[in-house]
N, C-alpha and C positions, 0 to 999 in steps of 0.2 A: 504494500500500500504506500501511497505517497502522502506525506504530510508536510506542512509548512509551519515552522516554528514562529511564534509571535511574542511580542514584548510581554513581560520583562525577561523572558528566557534569554540567556546569553547567546543562543543560536538563532535569535530572531531574524527572520528573512530567509533563512536557509530552507531549501526544499530537499527532503531526503526520502529514500525508499527504505522501508524496514518491514519486519514481519508484522502481521496484522494485530497480534495481541499487544506488542510493544507500542505500535503506532496508536492503537486505541487508548492505551494508557495515557499518552501525551494529550490526546484529544479530550479525554474525560477529565484530566486535571487542568484543562484550559491552557496548556502550554503550546498547543498547535491546532491547526485546522486541517481537515481532509482536503486533498487536492485531487481533482479528477484525473484519471490516467490520460495521457496525451496532451494535457493542458500545459505541461512544463517540459522544456527540453534540457534544462541545466539542472540535473539531479546530482546531489552530492551524497557521499557516503556519510552515515551518521558519525558524528564526532563525540567523544566523551565530554561530559560537562566540564567546564573550565574549573569552577570552584565548588562543585557539588559532588555528591556521591555518584559512582558509576551505576548503570542499571543493575549489575550484580549485587552491589552494595545496598541499593535500594530494596532489592528483593529480600535480602536477609536482615533488614533493619528492624523488623518487628519482633514480637515475642516468638518463641519457638512454635507455639500453637498457630499464630497468624501466618508464619512463614510456611509451615507444613500445609495449612489449609489452602494457601494460595498456589501451591505447586501444580494442581490439576490444570490451571490456566496457562502454565508455561508450555509453549509449543516450540520454542527455539532452543536447540541443544546448546548453542553457544551461550545463551543467557543462563542456562542451568550450570554450565561449566564456570562461568564468571561468578555466579552466586556461590558455588562451592568453593572457589578460590578465595572469595571475599570472606566467607565464613571461616575457612581454615587459616586465613592470614590474621584475623582479629585475635590479638593476644589475650588469652584468658577467656575468650568468648566461645571457643569451639564447643558447640552444643552437639553432643553425640546424636541425638534424635534428628536434628536438622541435617547434619552431615549424612546420616543414613537415608533420610527421605530425599535429599538432593541426589545422592548417588543412585538411588532406585529410579528417580524420575529421569535422570540422564540415561540410564540403561534402557528405559522404555523408549525414549526419544531416539536413541541410536539404532533401535531395531528397524529392519527394513519394513516399509509400509506394504501391505498386501494390495 
């Protein structure tokens, strides 16, 4: 899906292509608007936020129960891997149940689709 970031997001004005669940997140939070396919020719790859958490860090920022409950909506294996890396990098935070749930979700996403 194509989205265009809007103010006050630091990426305001950029049009990027990303997976639909992540793009919908930015639309739902008011950080971006949906752009119709074919309406834009200058599409940029999504860049990590300059001063904010990465998408992986955002995914694991809640309580263990919140993070685990949100994993069914994760459809991008790279987002799952980034969240796992963020969870494991957080000193003293490594929550075993979150690591196990993320690992299981990544395994499901890596399976070939029938």
